[in-house]
mmCIF file of the C-alpha atoms, coordinates in Angstrom:
data_MODEL
# 
_entry.id   MODEL 
# 
loop_
_atom_site.group_PDB 
_atom_site.id 
_atom_site.type_symbol 
_atom_site.label_atom_id 
_atom_site.label_alt_id 
_atom_site.label_comp_id 
_atom_site.label_asym_id 
_atom_site.label_entity_id 
_atom_site.label_seq_id 
_atom_site.pdbx_PDB_ins_code 
_atom_site.Cartn_x 
_atom_site.Cartn_y 
_atom_site.Cartn_z 
_atom_site.occupancy 
_atom_site.B_iso_or_equiv 
_atom_site.pdbx_formal_charge 
_atom_site.auth_seq_id 
_atom_site.auth_comp_id 
_atom_site.auth_asym_id 
_atom_site.auth_atom_id 
_atom_site.pdbx_PDB_model_num 
ATOM 1  C CA . MET A 1 1  ? -14.967 0.692   -8.868  1.00 0.00 ? 1  MET A CA 1 
ATOM 2  C CA . GLN A 1 2  ? -15.190 -1.942  -5.812  1.00 0.00 ? 2  GLN A CA 1 
ATOM 3  C CA . LEU A 1 3  ? -12.887 -4.189  -4.362  1.00 0.00 ? 3  LEU A CA 1 
ATOM 4  C CA . THR A 1 4  ? -12.703 -6.681  -1.595  1.00 0.00 ? 4  THR A CA 1 
ATOM 5  C CA . ALA A 1 5  ? -9.727  -7.225  0.806   1.00 0.00 ? 5  ALA A CA 1 
ATOM 6  C CA . SER A 1 6  ? -8.986  -10.533 -0.477  1.00 0.00 ? 6  SER A CA 1 
ATOM 7  C CA . GLN A 1 7  ? -8.728  -8.590  -4.282  1.00 0.00 ? 7  GLN A CA 1 
ATOM 8  C CA . LEU A 1 8  ? -6.171  -6.165  -3.270  1.00 0.00 ? 8  LEU A CA 1 
ATOM 9  C CA . GLN A 1 9  ? -3.075  -8.682  -3.143  1.00 0.00 ? 9  GLN A CA 1 
ATOM 10 C CA . SER A 1 10 ? -3.842  -9.487  -6.640  1.00 0.00 ? 10 SER A CA 1 
ATOM 11 C CA . LYS A 1 11 ? -5.555  -6.646  -8.094  1.00 0.00 ? 11 LYS A CA 1 
ATOM 12 C CA . HIS A 1 12 ? -3.260  -3.760  -6.613  1.00 0.00 ? 12 HIS A CA 1 
ATOM 13 C CA . LYS A 1 13 ? -2.622  -2.873  -10.401 1.00 0.00 ? 13 LYS A CA 1 
ATOM 14 C CA . ALA A 1 14 ? -6.622  -2.502  -10.984 1.00 0.00 ? 14 ALA A CA 1 
ATOM 15 C CA . LEU A 1 15 ? -6.727  -0.338  -7.810  1.00 0.00 ? 15 LEU A CA 1 
ATOM 16 C CA . ILE A 1 16 ? -3.747  2.009   -9.255  1.00 0.00 ? 16 ILE A CA 1 
ATOM 17 C CA . ASP A 1 17 ? -5.113  2.182   -12.729 1.00 0.00 ? 17 ASP A CA 1 
ATOM 18 C CA . ALA A 1 18 ? -8.954  3.250   -11.260 1.00 0.00 ? 18 ALA A CA 1 
ATOM 19 C CA . LEU A 1 19 ? -7.230  6.205   -9.094  1.00 0.00 ? 19 LEU A CA 1 
ATOM 20 C CA . LYS A 1 20 ? -4.971  7.568   -12.072 1.00 0.00 ? 20 LYS A CA 1 
ATOM 21 C CA . ARG A 1 21 ? -8.375  7.572   -13.860 1.00 0.00 ? 21 ARG A CA 1 
ATOM 22 C CA . GLY A 1 22 ? -9.906  9.762   -11.515 1.00 0.00 ? 22 GLY A CA 1 
ATOM 23 C CA . GLU A 1 23 ? -12.181 7.178   -10.009 1.00 0.00 ? 23 GLU A CA 1 
ATOM 24 C CA . THR A 1 24 ? -12.541 6.453   -6.307  1.00 0.00 ? 24 THR A CA 1 
ATOM 25 C CA . VAL A 1 25 ? -12.602 2.658   -5.308  1.00 0.00 ? 25 VAL A CA 1 
ATOM 26 C CA . GLU A 1 26 ? -14.349 1.231   -2.322  1.00 0.00 ? 26 GLU A CA 1 
ATOM 27 C CA . ILE A 1 27 ? -12.878 -1.748  -0.151  1.00 0.00 ? 27 ILE A CA 1 
ATOM 28 C CA . THR A 1 28 ? -15.107 -4.086  1.232   1.00 0.00 ? 28 THR A CA 1 
ATOM 29 C CA . TYR A 1 29 ? -14.695 -7.112  3.423   1.00 0.00 ? 29 TYR A CA 1 
ATOM 30 C CA . HIS A 1 30 ? -17.311 -9.668  3.819   1.00 0.00 ? 30 HIS A CA 1 
ATOM 31 C CA . GLY A 1 31 ? -19.746 -7.170  2.176   1.00 0.00 ? 31 GLY A CA 1 
ATOM 32 C CA . GLN A 1 32 ? -19.169 -4.273  4.473   1.00 0.00 ? 32 GLN A CA 1 
ATOM 33 C CA . THR A 1 33 ? -17.235 -1.225  3.529   1.00 0.00 ? 33 THR A CA 1 
ATOM 34 C CA . LEU A 1 34 ? -13.827 -0.645  5.181   1.00 0.00 ? 34 LEU A CA 1 
ATOM 35 C CA . GLY A 1 35 ? -12.816 1.954   3.302   1.00 0.00 ? 35 GLY A CA 1 
ATOM 36 C CA . ILE A 1 36 ? -13.148 4.410   0.671   1.00 0.00 ? 36 ILE A CA 1 
ATOM 37 C CA . VAL A 1 37 ? -10.088 5.632   -1.344  1.00 0.00 ? 37 VAL A CA 1 
ATOM 38 C CA . HIS A 1 38 ? -10.151 8.559   -3.495  1.00 0.00 ? 38 HIS A CA 1 
ATOM 39 C CA . PRO A 1 39 ? -7.414  9.895   -6.023  1.00 0.00 ? 39 PRO A CA 1 
ATOM 40 C CA . ALA A 1 40 ? -4.962  12.586  -4.729  1.00 0.00 ? 40 ALA A CA 1 
ATOM 41 C CA . ALA A 1 41 ? -6.083  16.153  -5.138  1.00 0.00 ? 41 ALA A CA 1 
ATOM 42 C CA . PRO A 1 42 ? -3.543  18.056  -7.505  1.00 0.00 ? 42 PRO A CA 1 
ATOM 43 C CA . THR A 1 43 ? -1.659  19.914  -5.215  1.00 0.00 ? 43 THR A CA 1 
ATOM 44 C CA . VAL A 1 44 ? -0.405  24.111  -6.467  1.00 0.00 ? 44 VAL A CA 1 
ATOM 45 C CA . ASN A 1 45 ? 1.964   26.016  -4.529  1.00 0.00 ? 45 ASN A CA 1 
ATOM 46 C CA . SER A 1 46 ? 0.200   29.616  -3.353  1.00 0.00 ? 46 SER A CA 1 
ATOM 47 C CA . LYS A 1 47 ? 2.574   32.478  -3.486  1.00 0.00 ? 47 LYS A CA 1 
ATOM 48 C CA . GLN A 1 48 ? 2.077   32.489  0.120   1.00 0.00 ? 48 GLN A CA 1 
ATOM 49 C CA . GLN A 1 49 ? 3.471   28.996  -0.156  1.00 0.00 ? 49 GLN A CA 1 
ATOM 50 C CA . GLU A 1 50 ? 6.243   29.865  -2.145  1.00 0.00 ? 50 GLU A CA 1 
ATOM 51 C CA . ALA A 1 51 ? 7.453   32.890  -0.391  1.00 0.00 ? 51 ALA A CA 1 
ATOM 52 C CA . ALA A 1 52 ? 7.960   30.706  3.007   1.00 0.00 ? 52 ALA A CA 1 
ATOM 53 C CA . MET A 1 53 ? 9.756   28.311  1.148   1.00 0.00 ? 53 MET A CA 1 
ATOM 54 C CA . ASN A 1 54 ? 11.693  30.544  -0.178  1.00 0.00 ? 54 ASN A CA 1 
ATOM 55 C CA . ASP A 1 55 ? 12.441  32.011  3.265   1.00 0.00 ? 55 ASP A CA 1 
ATOM 56 C CA . PHE A 1 56 ? 13.049  28.672  5.038   1.00 0.00 ? 56 PHE A CA 1 
ATOM 57 C CA . PHE A 1 57 ? 16.008  27.670  1.977   1.00 0.00 ? 57 PHE A CA 1 
ATOM 58 C CA . GLY A 1 58 ? 17.598  30.694  2.275   1.00 0.00 ? 58 GLY A CA 1 
ATOM 59 C CA . MET A 1 59 ? 17.650  31.153  6.119   1.00 0.00 ? 59 MET A CA 1 
ATOM 60 C CA . HIS A 1 60 ? 21.980  30.777  5.948   1.00 0.00 ? 60 HIS A CA 1 
ATOM 61 C CA . ARG A 1 61 ? 22.080  32.930  3.417   1.00 0.00 ? 61 ARG A CA 1 
ATOM 62 C CA . ASP A 1 62 ? 24.109  35.886  5.680   1.00 0.00 ? 62 ASP A CA 1 
ATOM 63 C CA . LEU A 1 63 ? 27.047  32.956  6.700   1.00 0.00 ? 63 LEU A CA 1 
ATOM 64 C CA . GLY A 1 64 ? 28.698  34.106  2.957   1.00 0.00 ? 64 GLY A CA 1 
ATOM 65 C CA . VAL A 1 65 ? 28.122  30.958  1.937   1.00 0.00 ? 65 VAL A CA 1 
ATOM 66 C CA . THR A 1 66 ? 28.657  30.947  -1.746  1.00 0.00 ? 66 THR A CA 1 
ATOM 67 C CA . SER A 1 67 ? 27.421  28.209  -3.606  1.00 0.00 ? 67 SER A CA 1 
ATOM 68 C CA . VAL A 1 68 ? 25.987  24.458  -2.145  1.00 0.00 ? 68 VAL A CA 1 
ATOM 69 C CA . GLU A 1 69 ? 28.053  22.667  -3.691  1.00 0.00 ? 69 GLU A CA 1 
ATOM 70 C CA . ASP A 1 70 ? 31.272  24.635  -2.619  1.00 0.00 ? 70 ASP A CA 1 
ATOM 71 C CA . GLU A 1 71 ? 29.907  24.296  0.618   1.00 0.00 ? 71 GLU A CA 1 
ATOM 72 C CA . LEU A 1 72 ? 29.126  20.407  0.447   1.00 0.00 ? 72 LEU A CA 1 
ATOM 73 C CA . ARG A 1 73 ? 32.851  20.288  -1.152  1.00 0.00 ? 73 ARG A CA 1 
ATOM 74 C CA . THR A 1 74 ? 34.317  21.889  1.806   1.00 0.00 ? 74 THR A CA 1 
ATOM 75 C CA . ILE A 1 75 ? 32.075  19.953  4.210   1.00 0.00 ? 75 ILE A CA 1 
ATOM 76 C CA . ARG A 1 76 ? 33.386  16.229  2.555   1.00 0.00 ? 76 ARG A CA 1 
ATOM 77 C CA . LYS A 1 77 ? 36.957  17.423  2.656   1.00 0.00 ? 77 LYS A CA 1 
ATOM 78 C CA . GLY A 1 78 ? 37.196  16.389  6.022   1.00 0.00 ? 78 GLY A CA 1 
ATOM 79 C CA . ARG A 1 79 ? 39.384  17.583  9.126   1.00 0.00 ? 79 ARG A CA 1 
ATOM 80 C CA . ARG A 1 80 ? 42.898  16.450  7.084   1.00 0.00 ? 80 ARG A CA 1 
ATOM 81 C CA . SER A 1 81 ? 43.616  18.340  3.421   1.00 0.00 ? 81 SER A CA 1 
ATOM 82 C CA . THR A 1 82 ? 46.376  16.712  3.213   1.00 0.00 ? 82 THR A CA 1 
ATOM 83 C CA . LEU A 1 83 ? 48.684  13.582  3.457   1.00 0.00 ? 83 LEU A CA 1 
ATOM 84 C CA . SER A 1 84 ? 51.570  15.163  5.904   1.00 0.00 ? 84 SER A CA 1 
ATOM 85 C CA . ASP A 1 85 ? 48.240  15.617  8.577   1.00 0.00 ? 85 ASP A CA 1 
ATOM 86 C CA . LEU A 1 86 ? 48.443  12.131  8.980   1.00 0.00 ? 86 LEU A CA 1 
# 
């Protein structure tokens, strides 16, 4: 598919639809190619990436946090827990 730079404003849906179909779109300006838009390649997490992400997201497990929800609830309480603290 080929679009001119001025058509990008009015035909942006056509660009998106072409990318969804897996087509490459060429953008031109005054007859010269400005760029080529390719559809994104699907990403797949390898076992090595998943292991690294698990290590990263579990880096504070030694602090004794039981669950994320409990930790957030504790943080959101603030400094004052009762009205007598006022």
